[in-house]
C-alpha positions as CSV (number, residue, x, y, z in Angstrom):
1,M,0.0,0.2,-0.3
2,Q,1.0,3.8,-0.9
3,L,0.2,6.7,0.9
4,I,0.3,9.8,-0.9
5,P,0.2,13.5,0.1
6,L,-0.7,15.4,-2.3
7,I,-1.8,19.2,-1.6
8,A,-4.9,20.8,-3.6
9,D,-4.7,23.8,-2.4
10,N,-2.9,26.8,-0.3
11,W,-5.4,29.3,1.0
12,K,-6.2,31.4,4.1
13,M,-9.6,31.1,6.8
14,D,-10.0,33.7,9.2
15,G,-8.8,33.1,12.7
16,G,-12.1,33.0,14.5
17,V,-14.0,30.9,12.0
18,A,-10.6,28.4,12.2
19,F,-11.4,27.7,16.5
20,G,-14.6,29.5,17.4
21,V,-15.9,30.4,20.8
22,V,-11.8,29.8,21.8
23,P,-10.4,34.0,22.4
24,K,-7.8,35.8,19.6
25,S,-5.7,36.0,22.6
26,I,-5.2,31.9,23.4
27,W,-5.3,31.4,19.0
28,S,-3.1,33.6,18.4
29,R,-0.7,31.9,20.1
30,L,-0.7,28.9,18.1
31,H,-1.5,31.1,14.9
32,T,-0.2,34.4,13.6
33,A,-2.9,35.8,12.4
34,D,-2.7,38.3,9.1
35,E,-3.8,42.0,8.8
36,N,-7.2,41.0,7.8
37,N,-7.4,38.4,10.8
38,C,-7.0,34.7,8.8
39,I,-4.3,32.3,8.7
40,S,-2.5,29.8,6.8
41,I,-4.3,27.0,5.8
42,T,-4.1,23.8,3.0
43,T,-5.9,21.3,1.4
44,R,-4.0,17.7,1.7
45,C,-5.7,15.5,0.4
46,L,-4.4,11.3,-0.2
47,L,-4.0,9.3,-2.6
48,I,-3.7,5.5,-1.3
49,V,-2.6,2.7,-4.1
50,H,-3.3,-0.6,-2.7
51,N,-4.0,-3.4,-5.4
52,Q,-5.4,-2.4,-8.5
53,R,-7.4,0.3,-6.8
54,K,-6.2,4.6,-7.2
55,I,-8.3,6.2,-3.9
56,L,-8.4,9.4,-3.6
57,I,-9.4,11.2,-0.7
58,D,-10.8,14.9,-1.2
59,V,-10.3,16.5,-4.2
60,G,-10.1,20.7,-2.9
61,L,-12.1,24.4,-4.3
62,G,-11.4,23.7,-8.4
63,D,-11.7,26.6,-10.8
64,K,-14.7,27.1,-11.4
65,Q,-16.3,30.4,-9.2
66,S,-15.8,33.8,-10.0
67,Q,-12.6,36.0,-8.8
68,K,-14.3,37.6,-5.8
69,Y,-15.0,33.8,-4.8
70,Y,-11.5,32.6,-4.6
71,S,-10.4,36.8,-3.6
72,V,-11.8,36.2,-0.3
73,R,-9.9,32.9,-0.1
74,F,-6.5,34.0,-0.9
75,R,-5.4,31.0,-2.6
76,Q,-2.3,30.8,-4.1
77,T,-1.9,30.3,-7.4
78,G,-0.3,27.2,-9.5
79,I,-1.2,24.3,-7.1
80,N,-3.8,22.3,-7.8
81,I,-4.8,18.8,-6.8
82,I,-3.8,17.8,-11.3
83,N,-0.9,19.3,-10.9
84,S,-0.2,17.0,-7.5
85,L,-0.8,14.5,-9.0
86,E,1.3,14.9,-12.2
87,Q,4.2,16.0,-10.1
88,A,3.9,12.8,-7.7
89,G,3.8,10.5,-11.1
90,F,-0.5,9.8,-11.8
91,S,-3.5,11.7,-14.3
92,P,-6.5,11.7,-13.4
93,N,-7.9,8.8,-15.3
94,D,-5.5,6.9,-13.3
95,I,-7.5,7.6,-10.6
96,T,-10.5,4.9,-10.1
97,D,-12.2,6.3,-6.7
98,V,-12.6,9.7,-5.6
99,L,-13.7,9.7,-1.6
100,F,-15.1,12.6,0.0
101,T,-16.0,13.2,3.1
102,H,-17.7,15.7,2.4
103,L,-18.9,17.9,-0.2
104,H,-18.3,21.3,1.4
105,D,-16.9,23.4,-1.8
106,D,-13.3,22.9,-0.5
107,H,-13.7,18.9,-0.7
108,V,-15.5,18.5,-3.9
109,G,-14.4,21.9,-5.9
110,A,-11.4,20.5,-8.4
111,A,-13.9,16.9,-9.3
112,T,-15.8,19.0,-12.1
113,R,-14.5,22.0,-14.6
114,F,-15.7,23.4,-17.8
115,N,-14.1,22.3,-20.6
116,Q,-13.0,24.1,-23.6
117,N,-17.1,24.3,-24.7
118,G,-17.9,26.2,-21.7
119,E,-19.9,22.8,-20.1
120,I,-19.3,21.1,-17.2
121,E,-17.2,17.4,-16.8
122,C,-15.9,15.7,-14.4
123,V,-12.5,15.7,-14.0
124,F,-11.6,12.0,-12.5
125,P,-13.5,10.3,-15.9
126,N,-12.5,7.2,-14.6
127,A,-13.1,7.1,-11.3
128,Q,-16.2,6.1,-9.2
129,Y,-17.5,8.5,-6.9
130,W,-18.1,7.7,-3.0
131,V,-20.2,9.7,-0.4
132,S,-22.5,9.1,2.3
133,Q,-25.9,9.2,1.2
134,S,-27.5,11.7,4.6
135,Q,-24.3,14.1,3.2
136,W,-25.6,14.0,-0.5
137,D,-29.1,14.3,1.3
138,W,-27.9,17.6,3.3
139,A,-26.6,19.3,0.4
140,I,-28.9,19.0,-2.2
141,N,-31.3,20.7,0.1
142,P,-29.0,23.0,2.0
143,N,-29.9,24.9,5.1
144,K,-29.1,28.2,5.7
145,R,-25.8,27.8,7.8
146,E,-24.4,25.8,4.8
147,S,-25.9,27.0,1.8
148,A,-23.0,29.3,0.9
149,A,-20.1,25.5,1.0
150,Y,-22.7,24.0,-1.5
151,F,-22.7,24.3,-5.3
152,K,-24.8,22.4,-7.5
153,E,-22.5,22.6,-10.3
154,N,-20.0,20.8,-7.9
155,L,-22.6,18.1,-7.5
156,I,-25.3,17.6,-9.9
157,P,-22.5,16.6,-12.8
158,L,-21.2,13.6,-10.3
159,L,-24.7,12.3,-9.9
160,E,-24.9,13.0,-13.8
161,S,-21.9,10.4,-14.4
162,G,-23.4,7.9,-13.2
163,R,-20.6,6.8,-11.1
164,L,-21.9,8.6,-7.1
165,H,-22.0,5.4,-4.8
166,L,-24.2,7.3,-2.0
167,L,-23.3,5.4,1.1
168,N,-25.0,4.4,4.3
169,E,-23.2,4.0,7.7
170,G,-21.7,0.0,7.9
171,E,-21.0,0.1,4.5
172,Q,-17.4,-0.5,3.5
173,P,-16.6,-0.4,-0.1
174,F,-13.0,-0.2,0.2
175,E,-10.0,-3.1,1.4
176,N,-8.4,-2.2,4.2
177,F,-10.4,1.1,5.3
178,T,-13.3,1.5,7.7
179,L,-15.6,4.2,6.3
180,R,-17.2,5.7,9.5
181,L,-20.0,8.9,9.7
182,Y,-19.8,11.6,12.1
183,N,-22.4,14.3,12.4
184,G,-21.3,17.6,14.4
185,H,-19.2,19.4,11.5
186,T,-22.1,18.2,9.3
187,R,-24.4,15.4,8.7
188,G,-22.7,12.7,7.2
189,Q,-19.4,13.3,7.4
190,I,-17.3,10.3,6.0
191,I,-13.5,9.7,8.5
192,P,-11.6,6.7,6.8
193,L,-9.8,4.7,9.2
194,I,-6.9,3.1,6.8
195,Q,-5.3,-0.2,8.0
196,T,-1.9,-0.3,7.2
197,K,1.5,-3.5,8.6
198,Q,2.2,-1.2,11.5
199,F,-0.8,1.1,12.1
200,T,-3.9,2.9,11.5
201,L,-4.1,6.0,9.7
202,V,-7.2,8.4,9.8
203,Y,-7.7,11.2,7.8
204,M,-9.3,13.8,9.5
205,G,-11.4,15.8,6.9
206,D,-12.5,18.6,8.9
207,F,-13.5,16.7,11.7
208,I,-10.1,18.1,13.7
209,P,-8.9,20.4,10.6
210,T,-5.8,20.9,12.4
211,K,-3.3,19.4,15.1
212,Y,-4.2,22.9,17.1
213,N,-8.0,21.8,16.9
214,I,-7.1,18.8,19.5
215,P,-8.2,20.3,22.3
216,I,-11.4,19.9,23.3
217,P,-13.2,23.5,22.6
218,F,-10.9,24.1,19.7
219,I,-14.2,23.6,17.5
220,P,-14.3,25.6,14.0
221,A,-17.0,28.3,14.2
222,V,-18.3,26.9,10.5
223,D,-19.8,23.4,12.5
224,I,-23.6,22.9,12.4
225,E,-23.6,21.5,16.0
226,P,-21.0,21.8,18.2
227,L,-22.2,20.0,20.9
228,V,-22.1,16.7,19.0
229,S,-18.6,17.7,17.7
230,L,-17.4,17.9,21.0
231,L,-18.7,15.0,22.4
232,E,-17.7,13.1,18.9
233,K,-14.2,14.1,19.3
234,E,-13.8,13.2,22.5
235,Q,-14.7,9.8,22.3
236,F,-12.6,9.5,18.9
237,L,-9.5,11.5,20.7
238,K,-9.7,8.7,23.8
239,E,-9.8,5.7,21.3
240,A,-7.0,7.3,19.4
241,A,-4.7,7.8,22.6
242,D,-5.5,3.9,23.2
243,N,-4.8,2.7,19.7
244,K,-2.4,4.9,18.9
245,F,-3.9,6.4,15.8
246,V,-1.7,8.1,13.7
247,L,-3.5,11.6,12.5
248,F,-4.0,12.6,9.3
249,F,-4.8,16.7,8.7
250,E,-6.2,18.0,5.7
251,H,-6.3,21.8,6.2
252,D,-3.0,22.0,9.2
253,T,0.0,23.7,6.6
254,E,2.5,23.0,9.4
255,N,1.6,19.4,11.0
256,E,1.4,16.5,8.0
257,C,0.8,14.1,10.9
258,C,0.7,13.4,15.0
259,T,-0.2,10.7,17.3
260,V,-1.7,11.9,20.7
261,A,-1.4,10.3,24.2
262,Q,-3.7,11.2,27.7
263,S,-2.2,13.2,30.3
264,E,-3.3,14.9,32.9
265,K,-5.0,17.6,31.0
266,G,-7.2,15.3,29.1
267,V,-6.2,14.0,25.2
268,V,-3.1,16.1,23.6
269,A,-0.9,15.9,20.6
270,E,2.3,13.2,21.2
271,Q,4.9,13.3,18.2
272,S,4.2,15.3,15.1
273,F,6.2,14.1,11.3
274,K,5.7,13.4,7.4
275,L,4.1,9.9,6.1
276,N,7.5,9.5,4.2
277,E,9.2,9.8,7.9
278,I,7.0,6.6,8.8
279,E,10.0,3.4,7.8
280,S,7.6,1.2,6.5
281,L,3.5,1.3,5.5
């Protein structure tokens, strides 16, 4: 099994959004905000090459929206999922499966694009697409809180491709994967637990987007049910510490992975490292 991190976007987010009710006087000890009160964010996807499958988890923002849309995200130019794939020796045609943790714009937007005729097409022509049924239902009929993160042009082409699979809780379509559903950030977010020979790697998505979101109160303001997030996170972190899970962060610019451990103050981040620093997967 090969596990290959791929950067889809480098961008910025308001620090208050990233850390919710935690005051800036506290979170600014971890992140330095710019003049717009924004902190640096990445979108770190993961390519899993195993047997005959090449499975890509999340894809990034894409390029379909307006200049105004991208300008407020301060996205770094020249970085996208296609370029990152090519730098790793792959093309969009190679991808057999795309697994979406959820369907917010920064996770699904790059799965489709405008072609030369101005029509929207799928970027990964040979891929099967996977998302939870509950997230799909939630995204197609969005609530007012999340509606700005769901775009029909990101979603409908996936459905019309005939290659979209909607998963119910407990369905496990991938070898060496366990897919769990969490509901605090958004309904039906999929968090994959990937079993290697040595350890369990957990792709954290927006469940715990950065190492700095590990403390229980550090819940992003965009989570639809922060008290649910709190309970989900507390239960998961205890399990992660007990089982020495490797946490793989989608949005942390500085820390690709870490482990966690129990302490007098609860579960805390332990060692940080990159996937390629682990001797054998």
